[in-house]
FILUM-644032 format. One record per residue: residue in one letter; z, x negated, y of N, C-alpha, C in turn. Coordinates in steps of 0.2 Angstrom, whole numbers, padded with zeros to 4 digits, always signed. Layout:
N
AZXYZXYZXY;...
END
This chain:
242
M+0000-0004-0006+0000+0000+0000+0000-0004+0006;S+0004-0010+0006+0005-0014+0012-0002-0018+0013;T-0005-0020+0008-0012-0023+0008-0017-0018+0011;T-0017-0012+0008-0022-0007+0011-0021-0006+0018;F-0015-0005+0020-0013-0004+0027-0016-0010+0032;A-0014-0016+0029-0016-0022+0033-0024-0022+0034;F-0028-0021+0029-0035-0021+0029-0038-0016+0033;I-0035-0010+0033-0037-0004+0037-0036-0005+0044;L-0030-0008+0046-0028-0009+0053-0032-0015+0056;L-0033-0020+0052-0037-0026+0055-0045-0024+0056;G-0047-0020+0051-0054-0018+0051-0055-0013+0057;A-0050-0009+0058-0050-0004+0064-0050-0008+0071;F-0046-0013+0071-0045-0017+0077-0052-0020+0079;A-0055-0024+0074-0061-0027+0075-0067-0023+0076;G-0067-0017+0073-0072-0012+0074-0072-0009+0081;G-0066-0008+0083-0064-0005+0089-0066-0010+0095;F-0064-0016+0094-0066-0021+0099-0073-0022+0100;V-0077-0022+0095-0084-0023+0095-0087-0017+0098;A-0085-0011+0097-0088-0005+0100-0086-0004+0107;G-0080-0006+0109-0078-0006+0116-0082-0012+0120;L-0084-0017+0117-0088-0022+0120-0095-0020+0121;T-0098-0017+0116-0105-0016+0116-0108-0009+0116;G-0103-0004+0114-0105+0003+0113-0108+0004+0106;F-0108+0000+0102-0110+0001+0095-0107-0005+0090;G-0108-0004+0084-0106-0010+0079-0099-0009+0076;T-0096-0003+0076-0090-0001+0073-0091-0003+0065;G-0096+0001+0062-0096+0000+0055-0098-0007+0053;L-0102-0011+0056-0104-0017+0055-0098-0022+0054;T-0093-0021+0058-0087-0025+0059-0082-0023+0054;A-0080-0016+0054-0075-0013+0050-0076-0014+0043;L-0082-0012+0041-0083-0012+0034-0082-0019+0030;A-0083-0024+0034-0081-0031+0031-0074-0031+0028;F-0070-0027+0031-0063-0027+0029-0061-0021+0024;W-0064-0015+0026-0062-0009+0023-0065-0009+0016;L-0071-0011+0014-0073-0011+0008-0070-0015+0003;H-0065-0019+0005-0060-0022+0000-0055-0018-0003;V-0054-0012+0001-0048-0008-0001-0050-0001-0002;V-0056+0002+0000-0058+0009-0001-0065+0009-0003;G-0067+0014-0007-0074+0015-0009-0078+0018-0004;P-0085+0017-0005-0090+0019+0000-0089+0027+0002;T-0087+0031-0002-0086+0038+0000-0081+0040+0005;L-0076+0035+0005-0071+0035+0010-0072+0031+0016;A-0075+0025+0015-0077+0021+0020-0082+0024+0025;A-0087+0027+0023-0092+0030+0027-0089+0035+0032;P-0086+0040+0030-0083+0045+0035-0077+0041+0039;L-0074+0036+0036-0069+0033+0040-0072+0029+0046;V-0078+0026+0045-0081+0022+0050-0083+0028+0055;T-0086+0033+0053-0088+0038+0058-0083+0041+0062;V-0077+0042+0059-0071+0045+0063-0069+0040+0068;C-0068+0034+0066-0065+0028+0070-0071+0027+0076;A-0077+0027+0074-0082+0025+0079-0082+0031+0085;I-0081+0037+0083-0081+0042+0088-0075+0042+0092;I-0069+0040+0089-0063+0039+0093-0064+0033+0098;A-0067+0027+0096-0068+0022+0100-0073+0024+0106;Q-0078+0027+0104-0083+0029+0109-0080+0034+0114;A-0077+0039+0112-0074+0044+0116-0069+0041+0121;Q-0065+0036+0118-0060+0033+0123-0062+0030+0129;N-0068+0027+0128-0071+0023+0134-0076+0027+0138;L-0078+0033+0135-0084+0037+0138-0082+0039+0145;P-0076+0041+0147-0074+0043+0154-0075+0037+0159;K-0074+0031+0156-0075+0025+0161-0082+0023+0163;I-0087+0026+0159-0094+0024+0161-0098+0031+0162;W-0094+0036+0162-0098+0043+0163-0102+0043+0170;H-0099+0040+0175-0102+0040+0182-0108+0036+0182;E-0109+0031+0177-0115+0026+0177-0120+0029+0172;L-0119+0034+0169-0125+0037+0164-0131+0039+0168;D-0137+0038+0165-0143+0040+0168-0145+0046+0164;W-0144+0052+0165-0145+0058+0161-0153+0059+0160;P-0157+0058+0166-0164+0059+0165-0167+0055+0159;M-0164+0048+0159-0166+0044+0154-0163+0045+0147;L-0157+0048+0147-0154+0049+0140-0156+0055+0137;R-0158+0061+0141-0160+0067+0137-0165+0067+0132;P-0171+0064+0133-0176+0063+0128-0174+0059+0122;I-0170+0054+0123-0167+0050+0118-0162+0053+0113;L-0158+0057+0116-0153+0061+0113-0156+0067+0109;A-0161+0070+0112-0164+0076+0109-0168+0073+0103;G-0171+0068+0103-0175+0065+0098-0171+0063+0092;G-0165+0060+0094-0160+0058+0089-0157+0064+0085;L-0156+0069+0088-0153+0075+0085-0158+0078+0080;I-0165+0078+0081-0170+0080+0077-0171+0075+0071;G-0170+0069+0072-0172+0064+0067-0167+0063+0062;V-0160+0064+0064-0155+0062+0059-0155+0067+0053;P-0156+0073+0053-0157+0077+0047-0163+0075+0043;L-0168+0073+0046-0174+0071+0042-0173+0065+0038;G-0169+0060+0042-0167+0054+0038-0163+0055+0032;A-0158+0060+0033-0154+0062+0027-0158+0065+0022;Q-0163+0069+0023-0167+0072+0018-0171+0066+0014;L-0173+0061+0018-0177+0056+0015-0174+0052+0010;L-0167+0052+0010-0163+0048+0006-0165+0049-0002;T-0167+0055-0003-0168+0057-0010-0175+0056-0012;R-0179+0054-0007-0187+0054-0008-0190+0047-0007;I-0186+0042-0004-0189+0036-0004-0184+0031-0007;D-0186+0025-0008-0181+0019-0010-0177+0017-0004;A-0171+0019-0003-0167+0017+0003-0166+0010+0003;E-0165+0007-0003-0163+0000-0004-0169-0005-0001;T-0175-0003-0003-0181-0007-0001-0182-0006+0006;F-0180+0000+0009-0181+0001+0016-0176-0003+0020;K-0170-0003+0017-0164-0007+0021-0166-0015+0021;T-0169-0017+0015-0171-0024+0015-0176-0026+0020;A-0181-0021+0021-0187-0022+0026-0184-0022+0033;I-0179-0017+0034-0176-0017+0041-0172-0023+0042;G-0169-0026+0037-0165-0032+0038-0169-0038+0040;V-0175-0039+0036-0179-0044+0038-0182-0044+0045;V-0184-0038+0047-0186-0037+0054-0181-0039+0059;L-0175-0037+0058-0169-0038+0062-0168-0045+0063;I-0168-0049+0057-0166-0056+0058-0172-0060+0061;C-0178-0058+0060-0184-0061+0063-0184-0060+0071;Y-0183-0053+0072-0183-0051+0079-0177-0055+0083;S-0171-0054+0081-0165-0057+0085-0166-0065+0085;G-0168-0068+0080-0169-0075+0080-0174-0077+0085;F-0180-0073+0085-0185-0075+0090-0183-0074+0097;M-0179-0068+0098-0177-0067+0105-0171-0072+0107;L-0167-0075+0103-0162-0080+0105-0165-0086+0106;L-0171-0088+0102-0174-0095+0103-0178-0095+0109;F-0182-0090+0110-0188-0091+0115-0186-0087+0121;R-0182-0082+0121-0180-0078+0127-0185-0075+0131;P-0190-0072+0128-0195-0069+0132-0193-0063+0136;R-0196-0062+0142-0194-0057+0146-0199-0051+0146;F-0196-0045+0145-0200-0038+0145-0198-0034+0151;G-0201-0028+0151-0199-0024+0157-0204-0018+0157;T-0207-0016+0152-0213-0011+0152-0210-0004+0153;K-0213+0000+0156-0212+0007+0157-0217+0011+0153;W-0220+0008+0148-0226+0012+0145-0223+0018+0141;G-0227+0023+0142-0225+0030+0138-0220+0034+0141;G-0216+0031+0146-0211+0035+0150-0206+0038+0145;R-0204+0044+0148-0198+0048+0144-0201+0050+0137;F-0207+0051+0136-0210+0053+0130-0209+0048+0125;A-0210+0042+0127-0209+0036+0122-0202+0035+0120;D-0198+0036+0125-0190+0036+0124-0188+0041+0119;G-0191+0047+0120-0190+0052+0115-0192+0050+0108;I-0198+0047+0107-0200+0045+0100-0196+0040+0098;M-0193+0035+0102-0189+0030+0100-0182+0033+0097;G-0180+0038+0101-0174+0042+0099-0174+0045+0092;F-0180+0049+0091-0182+0052+0085-0182+0047+0079;S-0185+0041+0080-0186+0036+0075-0179+0033+0073;S-0175+0032+0079-0168+0030+0078-0164+0035+0074;G-0165+0041+0075-0161+0046+0071-0163+0046+0064;V-0169+0045+0062-0172+0045+0056-0168+0039+0052;I-0169+0033+0055-0166+0027+0053-0158+0028+0052;G-0155+0031+0056-0148+0032+0056-0146+0037+0050;G-0150+0042+0049-0149+0047+0044-0150+0044+0037;L-0155+0039+0037-0156+0035+0031-0152+0030+0029;T-0150+0026+0034-0146+0019+0033-0139+0019+0036;G-0138+0024+0041-0132+0023+0045-0132+0019+0051;L-0138+0015+0052-0138+0011+0057-0142+0014+0063;S-0139+0019+0066-0143+0022+0072-0144+0018+0078;G-0140+0013+0079-0140+0009+0085-0145+0003+0085;V-0149+0002+0079-0153-0004+0078-0159-0003+0083;L-0163+0002+0083-0169+0003+0087-0167+0003+0094;P-0162+0007+0096-0161+0007+0103-0160+0000+0106;T-0156-0004+0102-0155-0011+0105-0162-0015+0106;I-0166-0014+0101-0173-0017+0102-0177-0014+0108;W-0177-0007+0108-0180-0004+0114-0177-0006+0121;A-0171-0007+0121-0168-0009+0127-0171-0015+0130;V-0172-0020+0126-0175-0026+0128-0182-0025+0130;I-0186-0021+0126-0193-0020+0128-0193-0017+0135;R-0189-0012+0136-0189-0009+0143-0186-0013+0148;G-0182-0018+0147-0179-0022+0152-0173-0019+0155;W-0170-0015+0151-0164-0011+0154-0158-0016+0156;S-0154-0015+0161-0148-0019+0163-0143-0018+0158;K-0137-0021+0159-0131-0021+0154-0129-0014+0155;V-0128-0011+0161-0125-0004+0162-0130+0001+0158;E-0136+0001+0159-0141+0005+0156-0141+0005+0149;R-0141-0001+0146-0140-0002+0139-0134+0001+0136;R-0128-0001+0139-0122+0002+0137-0122+0010+0137;G-0124+0013+0142-0125+0020+0142-0129+0023+0136;V-0134+0020+0135-0139+0022+0130-0135+0021+0123;F-0133+0015+0122-0130+0014+0115-0124+0019+0114;Q-0120+0019+0119-0114+0023+0118-0115+0031+0117;M-0119+0034+0121-0120+0041+0121-0125+0042+0114;F-0129+0038+0113-0134+0039+0107-0129+0039+0101;N-0125+0034+0100-0121+0033+0094-0116+0039+0093;L-0113+0040+0099-0108+0046+0099-0111+0052+0097;T-0118+0054+0099-0121+0060+0097-0123+0060+0090;V-0126+0054+0087-0128+0054+0080-0121+0054+0076;L-0116+0051+0078-0110+0050+0073-0107+0057+0073;T-0107+0061+0079-0104+0068+0078-0108+0072+0074;T-0114+0072+0074-0118+0075+0069-0117+0074+0062;A-0116+0067+0061-0115+0065+0054-0108+0067+0052;L-0103+0068+0056-0096+0070+0055-0096+0077+0053;I-0100+0081+0056-0101+0088+0054-0104+0089+0047;A-0109+0085+0046-0112+0085+0039-0107+0083+0034;Y-0103+0078+0035-0098+0076+0031-0093+0082+0029;G-0092+0086+0034-0087+0091+0033-0090+0097+0029;F-0097+0098+0029-0100+0103+0025-0101+0100+0018;S-0101+0093+0017-0101+0090+0011-0095+0089+0007;G-0089+0091+0010-0083+0091+0007-0079+0084+0007;L-0082+0079+0012-0079+0073+0012-0073+0072+0017;L-0072+0077+0021-0066+0076+0025-0060+0078+0021;T-0057+0074+0017-0051+0075+0013-0045+0073+0016;A-0039+0075+0012-0033+0073+0014-0032+0065+0014;E-0035+0062+0009-0035+0055+0008-0038+0051+0014;L-0044+0054+0017-0047+0052+0023-0042+0052+0029;G-0039+0058+0029-0034+0059+0035-0029+0054+0035;R-0026+0052+0029-0021+0047+0029-0024+0040+0031;L-0030+0038+0029-0033+0032+0031-0034+0032+0039;V-0036+0038+0042-0038+0038+0049-0031+0037+0053;L-0026+0040+0050-0019+0038+0054-0017+0031+0054;M-0019+0028+0048-0018+0020+0048-0022+0017+0053;A-0029+0019+0054-0034+0016+0058-0033+0017+0065;V-0031+0023+0067-0031+0025+0074-0028+0019+0079;P-0022+0017+0078-0019+0012+0082-0023+0006+0083;G-0026+0003+0078-0031-0003+0079-0037-0001+0082;T-0040+0005+0081-0046+0007+0084-0045+0008+0092;L-0039+0011+0094-0038+0012+0101-0037+0006+0105;S-0033+0001+0102-0031-0005+0105-0037-0010+0105;G-0041-0010+0100-0047-0014+0100-0052-0012+0105;A-0053-0005+0105-0058-0002+0110-0056-0004+0117;W-0050-0003+0118-0047-0005+0125-0049-0012+0127;L-0047-0016+0123-0048-0024+0124-0055-0025+0125;G-0059-0022+0120-0067-0023+0120-0070-0021+0127;F-0068-0015+0129-0071-0013+0135-0069-0017+0141;H-0063-0020+0142-0061-0024+0147-0065-0031+0147;A-0066-0033+0141-0070-0039+0140-0078-0038+0142;Y-0080-0032+0141-0087-0030+0143-0088-0030+0150;R-0083-0028+0154-0083-0028+0161-0084-0035+0164;R-0082-0040+0160-0082-0047+0162-0089-0050+0160;L-0093-0047+0156-0099-0050+0154-0104-0050+0159;S-0108-0055+0159-0115-0055+0163-0120-0051+0159;D-0126-0049+0162-0131-0046+0158-0133-0051+0152;R-0134-0057+0154-0136-0062+0149-0131-0063+0143;G-0125-0063+0145-0119-0063+0139-0120-0057+0135;F-0120-0051+0138-0121-0045+0134-0127-0045+0130;H-0132-0048+0132-0139-0048+0128-0138-0052+0122;I-0135-0058+0123-0134-0063+0117-0129-0060+0112;I-0124-0056+0114-0119-0053+0109-0123-0048+0105;V-0127-0044+0109-0130-0038+0105-0135-0041+0100;L-0139-0046+0102-0144-0050+0097-0140-0053+0092;G-0134-0056+0093-0130-0058+0087-0128-0053+0082;L-0126-0047+0085-0124-0042+0081-0130-0039+0077;L-0136-0039+0080-0142-0037+0076-0143-0042+0070;M-0142-0048+0071-0144-0053+0066-0139-0052+0060;V-0132-0051+0062-0127-0049+0057-0129-0043+0053;A-0131-0038+0057-0133-0032+0053-0139-0033+0048;G-0144-0037+0050-0150-0039+0046-0147-0042+0040;I-0143-0047+0041-0140-0051+0035-0136-0046+0030;M-0132-0042+0033-0128-0037+0029-0133-0032+0025;L-0138-0030+0028-0143-0025+0025-0146-0029+0019;I-0148-0035+0020-0151-0038+0014-0146-0040+0009;A-0140-0042+0011-0135-0044+0006-0133-0038+0002;T-0133-0032+0005-0130-0026+0001-0136-0022-0002;S-0142-0024-0002-0148-0020-0004-0149-0022-0012;
END
């Protein structure tokens, strides 16, 4: 029991810190701890609950910075794409798909870190943003990594740290809330999950608070490097677990 509590609390703190710092990445960080003591059917909804807590805690602090005209098509596309991605789970080889995504992420993040190209295209406008949101929703429903494509798209668009943070946080919060509702209908919100959530909440809240204060001190370049580093870690994890 003490070992389980320690792993859950440490994972929650680490995941909360990363989410507070970047607006995404709770699962990438926390699962490295949690999968040592709980199975996937508990770990997945636990990640979702803790990520929502972390995102909701810091949302009031960035609410006034959100660009709603930019966010609306992205969020709408994501809401449409998530159920489709979930349906595709039974129709395509998810493991092969995860491996392909992992290779793309490693190559992309490595290229961006080494060569530092500059982008800033407005091609396609809000319609293209909506297509990106839809595609991200599909990937999120299929693999759970809803934040992957928005991070790449943010670089292509040349968005600032504030714009990226708003997109990452609101998109992930929307997709995760949708996933939590789906878990409820699937019977995954159990008493055992509730017990784990109670263990994780202190770590999530304190980690998210510290992460957000660290975010405020980051430059645009520093934020960019951290996000690319997380994408590379995500790619490695996808390949390793496929």
